[in-house]
C-alpha positions in Angstrom: 5.2 -24.2 -16.4 7.5 -24.1 -13.3 4.3 -24.8 -11.0 2.8 -27.7 -13.0 5.9 -29.5 -12.9 6.7 -30.0 -9.4 3.2 -31.6 -9.4 3.9 -34.1 -12.2 5.8 -36.6 -9.8 2.6 -36.8 -7.8 0.7 -37.5 -11.3 3.4 -39.8 -12.0 2.8 -42.0 -9.1 -1.1 -41.9 -9.2 -0.7 -42.7 -12.9 1.6 -45.5 -11.6 -0.6 -46.8 -8.5 -4.3 -45.9 -10.1 -5.2 -44.0 -6.9 -6.3 -41.2 -8.8 -8.3 -40.2 -4.9 -5.2 -39.4 -3.3 -4.3 -35.5 -2.2 -6.9 -34.2 -5.1 -6.6 -30.6 -4.2 -9.4 -29.5 -8.2 -11.1 -32.6 -8.6 -11.9 -33.0 -12.2 -15.6 -32.2 -11.4 -14.0 -28.4 -11.2 -11.5 -29.0 -13.7 -14.0 -29.8 -16.5 -16.4 -27.1 -15.0 -13.2 -24.9 -15.8 -12.5 -26.3 -19.6 -15.6 -25.8 -21.0 -15.6 -22.2 -19.7 -12.1 -21.2 -20.8 -13.2 -22.9 -23.9 -16.3 -20.9 -24.5 -14.0 -17.8 -23.9 -11.6 -19.2 -26.4 -14.3 -19.7 -29.3 -15.7 -16.0 -28.1 -12.7 -14.9 -28.9 -11.9 -16.5 -32.2 -9.6 -18.5 -31.5 -9.5 -22.5 -32.2 -10.1 -24.8 -29.8 -8.9 -28.2 -31.8 -6.0 -28.9 -29.6 -8.4 -28.5 -26.0 -11.6 -30.2 -27.5 -10.7 -33.9 -27.2 -9.8 -32.5 -23.7 -12.9 -32.2 -22.1 -14.0 -34.6 -23.7 -12.0 -37.2 -22.5 -12.9 -35.0 -19.1 -16.1 -35.1 -19.6 -16.3 -39.0 -20.2 -14.1 -40.0 -17.2 -16.1 -36.8 -15.3 -19.7 -38.7 -16.3 -18.5 -42.2 -15.8 -18.4 -41.4 -12.0 -14.9 -40.2 -11.0 -16.1 -36.6 -10.8 -14.1 -36.2 -7.3 -11.0 -37.4 -8.6 -7.6 -36.0 -10.0 -7.6 -35.4 -13.9 -4.6 -38.1 -13.7 -7.2 -40.6 -14.0 -8.4 -39.3 -17.0 -5.0 -40.9 -18.0 -7.0 -44.7 -18.0 -9.0 -43.8 -20.9 -6.2 -42.6 -22.9 -4.3 -45.9 -21.3 -7.7 -47.5 -22.3 -7.9 -46.8 -26.1 -3.6 -47.7 -26.5 -4.2 -51.0 -24.9 -7.5 -51.5 -27.7 -5.0 -50.6 -30.2 -2.3 -53.0 -29.5 
């Protein structure tokens, strides 16, 4: 968690600027494949995936839209667009 917390300012800047392709360490395509594998292993162990399934759906949608080379911060664009549709 400590290491992840250190990434938050960078994610915030990418979300604020919309520049999700800058300084990418682990791109969304790789993160999508990793999350898919995590979910497979989780299911095989009999653990519920209710929290992670929607996340994988968002990852796949963003990756499928041609943003696989960007950071996972780009997933926020999908969440932002849903929020705007509700308002």
